[in-house]
C-alpha positions as CSV (number, residue, x, y, z in Angstrom):
1,M,-68.9,-6.4,38.2
2,L,-69.4,-3.1,40.6
3,C,-67.7,-4.5,43.5
4,D,-65.1,-6.3,41.7
5,W,-63.9,-3.2,39.6
6,L,-63.2,-1.2,43.1
7,R,-62.2,-4.2,45.1
8,V,-60.2,-5.7,42.4
9,A,-59.3,-3.1,39.3
10,L,-58.8,0.1,41.6
11,E,-57.4,-2.6,44.6
12,L,-59.5,-0.8,47.1
13,P,-60.4,-2.1,51.0
14,V,-63.9,-1.8,50.9
15,D,-65.9,-2.7,53.6
16,T,-69.5,-2.4,52.1
17,V,-71.6,-0.9,49.0
18,V,-75.3,-0.2,49.3
19,P,-77.3,1.8,47.2
20,A,-77.2,5.3,47.7
21,S,-80.1,6.2,44.6
22,A,-81.1,6.1,42.1
23,D,-83.1,8.9,39.1
24,A,-85.1,9.2,36.2
25,S,-82.2,7.8,34.0
26,F,-80.7,4.2,33.7
27,R,-77.9,5.5,35.9
28,R,-77.6,4.0,39.9
29,Y,-75.8,5.0,42.6
30,F,-73.8,3.0,45.3
31,R,-72.3,4.4,48.5
32,V,-69.1,2.7,49.2
33,H,-67.4,2.4,52.8
34,L,-64.1,2.1,53.3
35,G,-63.0,2.3,57.0
36,E,-64.7,6.0,57.9
37,I,-64.3,7.1,54.7
38,T,-67.0,6.8,51.7
39,W,-67.2,7.4,47.9
40,I,-70.2,7.2,45.8
41,A,-69.7,4.4,42.6
42,M,-71.9,5.5,39.4
43,D,-72.7,2.2,37.3
44,A,-74.3,3.7,34.2
45,P,-74.7,1.0,31.5
46,P,-72.6,2.3,28.7
47,D,-75.7,0.5,26.3
48,R,-78.2,3.2,27.8
49,E,-76.2,5.9,29.5
50,D,-72.8,7.8,27.9
51,S,-70.7,9.1,30.8
52,A,-68.0,11.1,28.7
53,P,-70.6,14.1,29.4
54,F,-70.6,13.9,32.7
55,V,-66.8,13.4,33.1
56,R,-66.3,16.6,30.7
57,V,-68.9,18.5,32.7
58,A,-67.4,17.8,36.1
59,R,-64.1,19.4,35.0
60,L,-65.6,22.5,33.3
61,L,-67.9,23.0,36.5
62,A,-64.9,22.3,38.9
63,G,-62.9,25.0,37.0
64,I,-64.9,27.8,37.9
65,G,-65.6,27.1,41.4
66,V,-68.8,25.4,41.4
67,P,-69.2,22.6,43.9
68,V,-69.1,19.3,42.3
69,P,-68.0,15.5,43.0
70,Q,-64.9,14.9,42.8
71,I,-63.5,11.8,40.4
72,R,-61.3,9.1,42.1
73,A,-61.4,6.4,38.4
74,V,-63.1,6.1,35.0
75,D,-64.0,3.3,33.4
76,L,-66.2,4.3,30.9
77,Q,-66.3,1.6,28.9
78,R,-68.0,-0.6,31.5
79,G,-69.9,2.6,33.1
80,F,-68.6,2.7,36.2
81,L,-67.3,5.9,37.6
82,L,-66.3,6.5,41.3
83,L,-66.5,9.9,42.8
84,S,-66.6,12.0,46.6
85,D,-69.1,11.1,48.5
86,L,-71.5,14.8,48.7
87,G,-73.4,13.5,51.5
88,A,-77.1,11.9,51.4
89,V,-79.6,15.1,52.5
90,H,-80.8,16.8,49.6
91,L,-82.0,20.1,49.4
92,L,-85.9,19.6,48.8
93,G,-85.1,17.5,52.4
94,T,-84.1,20.3,54.6
95,L,-86.7,22.8,52.8
96,Q,-89.4,20.5,54.1
97,Q,-88.2,20.0,57.3
98,G,-88.7,23.4,57.6
99,A,-85.0,25.5,56.4
100,H,-85.4,29.2,56.3
101,P,-85.5,29.0,52.5
102,E,-83.8,32.5,52.0
103,Q,-81.0,31.0,54.1
104,A,-81.2,27.4,52.2
105,Y,-81.2,29.0,48.8
106,A,-78.3,30.8,49.2
107,P,-75.5,28.3,48.5
108,A,-77.8,26.9,45.3
109,M,-77.6,30.8,44.2
110,A,-74.0,31.3,44.4
111,A,-73.1,28.3,42.6
112,L,-75.7,29.6,39.5
113,L,-74.1,33.0,39.8
114,A,-71.0,31.5,39.1
115,M,-72.0,28.9,36.4
116,H,-73.8,32.4,34.4
117,T,-70.9,34.7,35.3
118,K,-67.7,32.8,35.5
119,G,-68.6,30.1,32.9
120,G,-68.2,31.4,29.5
121,A,-65.3,30.0,28.0
122,A,-67.0,26.4,29.4
123,A,-70.4,27.1,28.2
124,L,-68.8,27.0,24.3
125,E,-67.4,23.5,25.3
126,L,-71.3,22.7,25.8
127,P,-73.9,21.8,23.0
128,P,-76.2,24.6,21.9
129,Y,-79.9,24.4,23.4
130,D,-81.7,25.3,20.0
131,A,-84.3,25.6,18.7
132,P,-84.0,21.9,17.1
133,L,-84.0,20.6,20.5
134,L,-85.9,22.9,22.6
135,R,-88.8,22.2,20.4
136,R,-87.8,18.1,20.3
137,E,-88.0,18.4,24.1
138,M,-91.8,20.0,23.3
139,A,-92.5,17.1,21.2
140,L,-93.1,15.0,24.9
141,F,-96.0,17.1,25.6
142,P,-98.4,16.0,23.5
143,D,-96.8,12.8,22.9
144,W,-96.8,10.9,26.1
145,F,-98.8,13.7,28.3
146,L,-101.9,14.2,26.3
147,D,-101.2,10.8,24.0
148,R,-99.9,7.7,26.4
149,H,-101.3,9.7,30.0
150,L,-105.3,11.4,28.8
151,G,-105.9,9.4,26.0
152,M,-106.1,12.4,23.8
153,T,-105.0,13.0,20.1
154,P,-104.2,16.4,19.2
155,D,-106.1,17.0,16.5
156,A,-105.2,19.4,13.3
157,G,-106.1,23.0,15.6
158,V,-105.0,21.7,19.0
159,R,-101.6,20.9,16.8
160,S,-101.5,24.3,15.1
161,V,-102.3,26.4,18.6
162,L,-99.1,24.0,19.9
163,E,-97.2,24.9,17.0
164,R,-97.4,28.6,17.9
165,V,-96.5,28.5,21.4
166,E,-93.6,26.4,20.5
167,S,-92.8,29.0,18.2
168,L,-93.2,31.7,20.9
169,L,-91.6,29.7,23.6
170,V,-88.2,29.1,21.4
171,Q,-87.8,32.6,20.5
172,N,-88.2,33.7,24.2
173,A,-85.5,31.3,24.8
174,V,-82.8,32.1,21.9
175,E,-83.3,35.7,22.7
176,Q,-82.0,35.7,26.1
177,P,-78.4,36.0,27.2
178,Q,-76.4,32.4,26.3
179,V,-74.9,30.9,29.6
180,L,-74.0,27.6,30.8
181,V,-76.8,25.9,31.7
182,H,-77.0,22.9,34.1
183,R,-80.5,21.4,32.9
184,D,-82.1,19.8,36.2
185,F,-80.8,22.9,39.0
186,H,-83.3,22.1,41.5
187,S,-83.8,20.7,45.0
188,R,-83.4,17.0,44.3
189,N,-79.6,17.7,42.4
190,L,-78.5,20.2,45.3
191,M,-76.7,17.9,48.5
192,V,-76.6,20.0,51.5
193,S,-73.0,19.3,53.7
194,A,-73.1,19.4,57.3
195,T,-71.8,23.3,56.7
196,G,-74.8,24.3,54.9
197,G,-73.1,24.0,51.6
198,V,-74.3,22.8,48.4
199,G,-72.9,20.2,46.0
200,V,-74.1,20.3,42.6
201,I,-75.1,16.7,41.1
202,D,-76.7,15.4,37.9
203,F,-75.2,18.0,35.6
204,Q,-74.3,15.7,32.1
205,D,-77.0,17.6,29.9
206,A,-75.8,20.6,30.1
207,V,-75.7,22.9,27.3
208,R,-75.4,26.5,26.7
209,G,-78.6,28.2,26.5
210,A,-81.3,30.9,28.2
211,V,-80.2,32.9,31.6
212,T,-83.6,32.1,33.1
213,Y,-83.9,28.2,32.2
214,D,-81.7,27.0,35.6
215,L,-83.4,29.7,37.7
216,V,-86.8,28.4,36.8
217,S,-85.9,24.9,37.6
218,L,-84.6,26.1,41.0
219,Y,-87.6,28.3,41.9
220,K,-89.9,26.6,40.1
221,D,-89.2,23.3,41.3
222,C,-91.0,20.5,40.5
223,Y,-91.2,18.8,44.0
224,I,-91.9,22.0,46.0
225,A,-93.7,25.3,45.6
226,W,-93.6,29.0,46.9
227,P,-96.2,31.9,46.6
228,R,-96.1,33.7,43.3
229,A,-95.2,36.9,45.3
230,Q,-92.5,34.8,46.6
231,V,-91.1,33.4,43.2
232,T,-91.5,37.3,41.5
233,A,-89.1,39.1,44.4
234,W,-86.7,35.9,43.5
235,V,-86.5,36.3,40.0
236,E,-85.9,40.2,40.6
237,S,-82.8,40.3,43.1
238,Y,-81.2,37.3,40.6
239,R,-82.3,40.1,37.7
240,Q,-80.4,42.8,39.3
241,Q,-77.4,40.4,40.5
242,L,-76.9,39.5,36.7
243,I,-77.3,43.4,35.9
244,A,-74.2,44.2,38.5
245,H,-72.2,41.5,36.6
246,A,-72.6,43.6,33.4
247,I,-74.9,40.5,32.1
248,A,-77.7,41.8,29.6
249,A,-80.9,40.7,31.8
250,G,-83.8,43.6,30.5
251,T,-86.5,45.2,32.1
252,T,-88.4,43.9,35.9
253,A,-91.1,42.9,33.2
254,E,-89.0,41.6,30.5
255,F,-87.2,39.3,32.5
256,L,-90.0,38.3,33.9
257,R,-91.3,37.4,31.3
258,W,-88.2,35.5,29.8
259,F,-88.8,33.4,33.1
260,D,-92.3,32.4,32.8
261,W,-92.3,31.5,29.4
262,M,-88.7,29.2,29.8
263,G,-91.1,27.5,32.4
264,L,-93.8,27.1,30.8
265,Q,-91.3,25.4,27.8
266,R,-89.5,23.4,30.6
267,H,-92.9,22.6,32.5
268,L,-94.5,21.2,29.5
269,K,-91.4,18.8,28.5
270,V,-91.8,17.5,32.0
271,L,-95.7,16.4,31.9
272,G,-93.9,14.6,28.9
273,I,-91.2,13.4,30.8
274,F,-93.1,12.0,33.9
275,A,-95.3,10.4,31.9
276,R,-93.1,8.8,29.5
277,L,-91.3,7.4,33.0
278,W,-94.7,5.4,34.0
279,Y,-95.5,4.2,30.5
280,R,-91.4,3.3,28.6
281,D,-89.8,2.9,31.9
282,G,-91.8,1.4,34.7
283,K,-91.2,4.8,37.5
284,R,-94.3,5.2,38.3
285,G,-93.3,7.8,41.2
286,Y,-93.2,10.9,39.2
287,L,-96.9,10.5,38.2
288,A,-97.6,12.7,41.4
289,D,-95.5,15.1,40.7
290,L,-97.8,16.2,37.8
291,P,-100.7,18.0,39.3
292,L,-97.6,20.9,40.8
293,V,-96.2,21.0,36.8
294,L,-99.7,21.4,35.3
295,R,-100.2,24.0,37.5
296,Y,-97.1,25.8,37.1
297,V,-98.4,25.7,33.3
298,L,-101.6,26.9,34.1
299,E,-100.4,29.8,36.3
300,V,-98.1,31.0,32.9
301,T,-101.3,30.8,30.4
302,S,-103.4,32.3,32.3
303,A,-101.2,35.0,32.7
304,Y,-100.3,36.2,29.2
305,K,-103.0,36.8,26.4
306,E,-100.2,35.8,23.3
307,L,-101.0,32.1,25.3
308,A,-104.7,32.7,25.7
309,A,-105.3,29.9,23.0
310,L,-103.6,27.5,24.9
311,D,-105.0,28.6,28.2
312,A,-108.7,27.4,26.7
313,F,-106.9,24.2,25.8
314,L,-105.9,23.0,29.0
315,I,-108.6,24.2,30.7
316,E,-111.3,23.2,28.7
317,M,-109.7,19.6,27.5
318,V,-106.5,18.9,29.8
319,V,-107.9,19.7,32.9
320,P,-111.7,17.8,32.7
321,R,-109.6,14.5,31.5
322,F,-106.9,15.1,34.0
323,E,-108.1,13.7,37.1
324,T,-109.4,10.7,35.7
325,A,-105.7,9.6,34.0
326,Q,-104.0,9.7,37.4
327,S,-107.0,7.7,38.9
328,R,-106.4,5.3,35.8
329,V,-103.2,4.6,36.6
330,G,-103.4,4.7,40.5
331,V,-102.5,8.0,41.9
332,P,-104.6,10.3,43.7
């Protein structure tokens, strides 16, 4: 159907259509060759994925100068989009190949700063990253990571600990400046051009939320890790840039706590999502990333006294079961 849409409905002289990538959703991407020119075709089954937010957010981001794919054609009824091709090189790949991180991250940080400093009006058109949504996300941790992956059914005591931590993390998120949030701003969603710039993809779930959320996604990336000292230096540098643009960013300690606790919310959610991708959707690859995500969680829970009860639960009950759970599903 996709090829028919390209060749018949759009009347394009298509040479070949080959898989480009897939993601954690039901969307699939194909590289369309028209002679020397390539485009990306998105196939998002409308009964599984709503592509309207992608089109809307692409317009919003392009309007504030964030480099996103240009949309050439849209058929929302069939879930087809034709997009400009941002290339096949992810930021993750360039970092893994030894690119200097300061230089490699610079275009990404420029895009993030544009979202935060120029995206005020755009953010008002997006749904809020509010308490109900934050809590729904954190519910993935007990439901899919603890229960399905580790085989643990949290008792009343554990549920009470989780509820107290959730309340702290929700308050931490809503008390921050609220900005345009990509919601998955990491190295696999940033495409590196031949000139070293970046293109931003996978932005359809954008919301209006905490200023540190995308910063966490980038610098506490679920696919690559950096030393704590380097991360805190990057975070402080970004705080200074926000202040220079008249965005209230608190003190160094306050902003770092915002960042760390926002990261804890994200990574508890991601533990659940990565487990769900296997148990519900049959996508095994993300299980290999669970150890790093759990390490991020423990890094934060061990550093703040308010999180001591959660830290004790993780050390005493979760960590001893984790390796066994990974081995059971064939992941080292």
